[in-house]
ZAVOSE-505285 format. One record per residue: y negated, x negated, z of N, C-alpha, C, O in turn; chain. Coordinates in steps of 0.05 Angstrom, whole numbers. Each point is the difference from the previous one (the first is absolute). Layout:
N
<<Y; X; Z>; <Y; X; Z>; <Y; X; Z>; <Y; X; Z>; 'A'>;
...
This chain:
114
<<-299; 159; 503>; <11; 8; -26>; <-20; -1; -22>; <-24; -5; 5>; 'A'>;
<<33; 8; -29>; <-18; 0; -23>; <-14; 26; -2>; <11; 21; 7>; 'A'>;
<<-35; -22; -17>; <-17; 24; -3>; <11; 19; -21>; <4; -9; -23>; 'A'>;
<<2; 34; 30>; <11; 19; -20>; <-18; 3; -25>; <10; 5; -22>; 'A'>;
<<-36; -7; 26>; <-19; 3; -23>; <4; -23; -19>; <-3; 3; -25>; 'A'>;
<<9; -27; 36>; <5; -23; -17>; <25; 5; -18>; <1; -6; -23>; 'A'>;
<<20; 18; 36>; <24; 8; -15>; <-7; 20; -22>; <10; -3; -22>; 'A'>;
<<-26; 23; 29>; <-7; 20; -20>; <-12; -12; -25>; <7; 7; -22>; 'A'>;
<<-27; -25; 26>; <-13; -12; -24>; <19; -18; -14>; <0; -1; -25>; 'A'>;
<<16; -15; 39>; <20; -18; -13>; <20; 17; -15>; <7; -7; -23>; 'A'>;
<<3; 28; 35>; <20; 17; -13>; <-11; 14; -25>; <13; 3; -20>; 'A'>;
<<-38; 5; 22>; <-13; 12; -23>; <-3; -20; -23>; <3; 7; -23>; 'A'>;
<<-9; -32; 30>; <-3; -21; -20>; <27; -5; -13>; <2; -4; -25>; 'A'>;
<<19; 3; 41>; <27; -4; -11>; <7; 22; -19>; <11; -5; -22>; 'A'>;
<<-16; 30; 30>; <6; 23; -17>; <-16; -2; -26>; <12; 5; -21>; 'A'>;
<<-37; -11; 22>; <-17; -2; -24>; <11; -22; -19>; <1; 4; -24>; 'A'>;
<<6; -27; 35>; <11; -22; -16>; <26; 9; -14>; <4; -6; -24>; 'A'>;
<<14; 20; 39>; <25; 9; -12>; <-6; 20; -22>; <14; 0; -21>; 'A'>;
<<-33; 18; 25>; <-7; 20; -20>; <-12; -13; -25>; <2; 10; -22>; 'A'>;
<<-14; -34; 25>; <-11; -15; -22>; <21; -17; -14>; <-6; -15; -18>; 'A'>;
<<31; 16; 28>; <22; -15; -13>; <7; -26; 14>; <14; -17; -12>; 'A'>;
<<-23; 12; 37>; <8; -24; 14>; <31; -1; 3>; <13; 20; 2>; 'A'>;
<<-3; -45; -1>; <29; -4; 3>; <6; -4; 30>; <-13; -16; 13>; 'A'>;
<<32; 31; -3>; <8; -3; 28>; <25; -17; 1>; <21; 8; -11>; 'A'>;
<<-23; -31; 24>; <22; -20; -1>; <11; -6; 28>; <-14; -7; 19>; 'A'>;
<<40; 11; -16>; <15; -6; 24>; <12; -28; -4>; <17; -4; -18>; 'A'>;
<<-25; -15; 35>; <10; -28; -4>; <23; -6; 19>; <7; -24; 3>; 'A'>;
<<5; 44; 9>; <24; -4; 17>; <25; -5; -17>; <-2; 1; -25>; 'A'>;
<<24; -5; 38>; <25; -5; -14>; <10; 26; -13>; <-8; 22; 8>; 'A'>;
<<25; -24; -29>; <11; 25; -12>; <15; 17; 21>; <-1; 25; -2>; 'A'>;
<<14; -37; 22>; <14; 15; 20>; <-20; 16; 17>; <5; 23; 7>; 'A'>;
<<-27; -35; 1>; <-20; 14; 16>; <-13; 22; -17>; <-4; 22; 10>; 'A'>;
<<-1; -28; -35>; <-12; 20; -18>; <18; 24; -3>; <-9; 23; -1>; 'A'>;
<<36; -28; -1>; <19; 22; -3>; <1; 18; 24>; <6; 24; -2>; 'A'>;
<<-11; -35; 26>; <1; 16; 24>; <-23; 21; 1>; <4; 23; 6>; 'A'>;
<<-28; -33; -12>; <-24; 18; 0>; <-23; -15; -13>; <-5; -23; 5>; 'A'>;
<<-9; 38; -22>; <-23; -12; -14>; <-22; 21; -3>; <6; 24; 2>; 'A'>;
<<-30; -32; -6>; <-22; 19; -4>; <4; 13; -28>; <11; -12; -18>; 'A'>;
<<-20; 37; 16>; <3; 15; -26>; <-13; -15; -23>; <-24; -7; 1>; 'A'>;
<<39; 3; -22>; <-11; -12; -24>; <-1; -30; 0>; <-11; -13; -18>; 'A'>;
<<20; 0; 40>; <-1; -29; 2>; <21; -13; -18>; <21; 11; -5>; 'A'>;
<<-28; -35; -5>; <19; -16; -15>; <7; -24; 18>; <-16; -10; 15>; 'A'>;
<<41; 1; -17>; <10; -22; 17>; <-2; -26; -15>; <15; -5; -20>; 'A'>;
<<-33; -12; 28>; <-3; -27; -11>; <3; -19; 24>; <-19; -8; 12>; 'A'>;
<<44; 1; -4>; <5; -16; 23>; <-15; -27; -1>; <-2; -12; -22>; 'A'>;
<<-9; 4; 44>; <-17; -24; 1>; <12; -24; -14>; <-15; -13; -15>; 'A'>;
<<41; 6; 19>; <10; -23; -14>; <0; 2; -31>; <0; -20; -14>; 'A'>;
<<-1; 45; 4>; <0; 4; -30>; <-27; 8; -10>; <-4; 4; -24>; 'A'>;
<<-16; -2; 42>; <-26; 10; -8>; <-13; -17; -22>; <-11; 11; -19>; 'A'>;
<<13; -37; 21>; <-13; -18; -20>; <10; 6; -28>; <-16; 3; -19>; 'A'>;
<<42; 0; 16>; <12; 5; -26>; <-6; 29; -9>; <-8; 4; -23>; 'A'>;
<<12; 15; 41>; <-3; 28; -8>; <-29; 8; -5>; <-6; 17; -17>; 'A'>;
<<-13; -31; 30>; <-28; 7; -3>; <-11; -6; -28>; <-21; 10; -8>; 'A'>;
<<35; -27; -7>; <-8; -6; -27>; <0; 24; -18>; <-13; 1; -21>; 'A'>;
<<29; 19; 29>; <2; 25; -16>; <-22; 20; 8>; <-2; 22; -13>; 'A'>;
<<-14; -28; 32>; <-21; 18; 10>; <-27; -6; -13>; <-5; -23; -8>; 'A'>;
<<-12; 43; 8>; <-27; -3; -10>; <-18; -10; 22>; <-4; 15; 20>; 'A'>;
<<-8; -39; -22>; <-17; -10; 22>; <-26; 16; 4>; <-14; -3; 20>; 'A'>;
<<8; 20; -40>; <-24; 17; 3>; <5; 25; 17>; <-18; 13; 10>; 'A'>;
<<44; -6; -7>; <8; 24; 14>; <0; -5; 30>; <12; -20; 9>; 'A'>;
<<-26; 36; 7>; <1; -5; 29>; <29; 2; 11>; <16; 15; -10>; 'A'>;
<<-10; -32; 30>; <26; -1; 11>; <-2; 3; 31>; <-17; -13; 13>; 'A'>;
<<33; 31; -2>; <2; 4; 29>; <27; -11; 8>; <20; 8; -10>; 'A'>;
<<-20; -28; 29>; <25; -12; 9>; <6; 8; 29>; <-19; 2; 16>; 'A'>;
<<44; 1; -10>; <8; 5; 28>; <27; -11; 6>; <16; -7; -18>; 'A'>;
<<-9; 4; 44>; <26; -10; 8>; <7; 12; 28>; <-8; 22; 6>; 'A'>;
<<24; -37; 10>; <9; 10; 25>; <-19; -6; 23>; <-4; 17; 18>; 'A'>;
<<-9; -40; -18>; <-18; -7; 22>; <-26; -12; -8>; <-17; -7; 17>; 'A'>;
<<12; 5; -43>; <-25; -11; -10>; <0; -29; -8>; <-19; -9; -13>; 'A'>;
<<40; -6; 20>; <1; -28; -6>; <5; -5; -30>; <-14; -15; -13>; 'A'>;
<<35; 29; 2>; <6; -4; -28>; <-21; 11; -18>; <-6; -11; -21>; 'A'>;
<<-6; 34; 29>; <-21; 12; -17>; <-25; -18; -1>; <-13; -1; -20>; 'A'>;
<<7; -12; 42>; <-23; -18; 1>; <5; -24; -19>; <-18; -8; -14>; 'A'>;
<<42; -2; 14>; <8; -22; -18>; <-2; 10; -29>; <-10; -15; -17>; 'A'>;
<<20; 39; 12>; <0; 11; -27>; <-29; 4; -10>; <-6; -6; -23>; 'A'>;
<<-12; 16; 41>; <-28; 3; -8>; <-12; -26; -8>; <-13; -2; -21>; 'A'>;
<<17; -19; 38>; <-11; -26; -7>; <10; -11; -26>; <-15; -10; -17>; 'A'>;
<<42; 14; 13>; <11; -11; -25>; <-10; 15; -25>; <-8; -12; -19>; 'A'>;
<<7; 39; 21>; <-10; 16; -23>; <-29; -7; -6>; <-7; -2; -24>; 'A'>;
<<-9; -1; 45>; <-28; -7; -5>; <-2; -27; -14>; <-17; -4; -18>; 'A'>;
<<33; -15; 27>; <-1; -27; -12>; <10; 0; -29>; <-7; -17; -16>; 'A'>;
<<24; 38; 10>; <11; 2; -27>; <-19; 16; -18>; <6; 4; -24>; 'A'>;
<<-29; 4; 34>; <-21; 12; -17>; <-1; 31; 2>; <-14; 12; -16>; 'A'>;
<<29; 0; 34>; <-2; 29; 3>; <-27; 7; 13>; <-8; -12; 20>; 'A'>;
<<-7; 30; -33>; <-28; 6; 7>; <-3; 14; 27>; <-17; -7; 16>; 'A'>;
<<35; 27; -11>; <-3; 16; 25>; <27; 3; 13>; <17; 15; -10>; 'A'>;
<<-13; -28; 32>; <25; 1; 15>; <-7; 9; 29>; <-15; -14; 14>; 'A'>;
<<27; 36; -5>; <-4; 10; 27>; <25; -2; 15>; <21; 9; -8>; 'A'>;
<<-22; -22; 31>; <23; -4; 18>; <1; 23; 20>; <-18; 3; 17>; 'A'>;
<<38; 15; -20>; <3; 22; 19>; <14; -8; 25>; <1; 16; 19>; 'A'>;
<<10; -40; -18>; <14; -10; 24>; <26; 14; 5>; <15; 6; -19>; 'A'>;
<<-9; -2; 44>; <25; 13; 9>; <-5; 29; 7>; <-22; 10; -2>; 'A'>;
<<44; 4; 10>; <-2; 29; 6>; <-21; 8; 20>; <-12; 21; -2>; 'A'>;
<<6; -39; 21>; <-21; 7; 20>; <-26; 6; -13>; <-15; 17; 9>; 'A'>;
<<10; -30; -32>; <-25; 4; -14>; <1; 22; -21>; <-18; 15; -4>; 'A'>;
<<41; -14; -11>; <0; 18; -23>; <12; 28; 6>; <-5; 19; -15>; 'A'>;
<<21; -16; 37>; <12; 26; 5>; <-20; 23; 3>; <5; 22; -9>; 'A'>;
<<-29; -27; 22>; <-20; 22; 1>; <-9; 10; -27>; <-11; 21; -3>; 'A'>;
<<15; -38; -18>; <-9; 7; -27>; <21; 13; -17>; <-6; 7; -23>; 'A'>;
<<30; -3; 33>; <22; 12; -16>; <-8; 27; -12>; <7; 4; -23>; 'A'>;
<<-20; 14; 38>; <-8; 26; -13>; <-17; -4; -25>; <3; 14; -20>; 'A'>;
<<-22; -33; 21>; <-17; -6; -23>; <15; -13; -23>; <-4; 6; -23>; 'A'>;
<<23; -23; 30>; <17; -13; -20>; <17; 21; -14>; <2; 0; -24>; 'A'>;
<<10; 18; 40>; <16; 21; -12>; <-17; 19; -17>; <9; 8; -22>; 'A'>;
<<-33; -2; 31>; <-18; 18; -15>; <-7; -13; -27>; <-1; 13; -21>; 'A'>;
<<-4; -39; 21>; <-7; -14; -24>; <23; -1; -20>; <-4; 1; -24>; 'A'>;
<<28; -2; 35>; <24; 0; -17>; <6; 27; -13>; <13; 1; -21>; 'A'>;
<<-23; 20; 33>; <5; 27; -11>; <-19; 7; -23>; <4; 19; -15>; 'A'>;
<<-26; -34; 13>; <-20; 5; -21>; <5; -19; -23>; <7; -24; 4>; 'A'>;
<<-10; 33; -29>; <3; -18; -22>; <-21; -22; 0>; <-23; 6; 8>; 'A'>;
<<30; -30; -15>; <-19; -22; 0>; <-22; 6; -20>; <5; 11; -22>; 'A'>;
<<-29; -19; 29>; <-23; 3; -18>; <1; -21; -21>; <2; -24; 6>; 'A'>;
<<-4; 32; -31>; <1; -20; -22>; <-26; -16; 1>; <-22; 11; 2>; 'A'>;
<<25; -37; -4>; <-23; -18; 1>; <-17; 2; -25>; <-20; -14; -3>; 'A'>;
């Protein structure tokens, strides 16, 4: 299995990025998003990502996730090629579920003004 300490540092980094105003993006379908999504996530389905990402700030860190890591990996590569400075691929639930407490905690705190 994965080292729990590795999870702790990764989850702390995710929480810190969210507190600094990072955007949490779910690249699954609207139907999948409606069933369950991470707190504060926005749904930018992969087929529409190219068009919708034009409305985003490329300087703002972006955290992407999906169901199994395939679509989020594709989204990360695309966003990076489109000039987004910091894109973190959270993968699928196997990777991001241990971080849900930190994600929820970050959502309960007001974002720090840059």
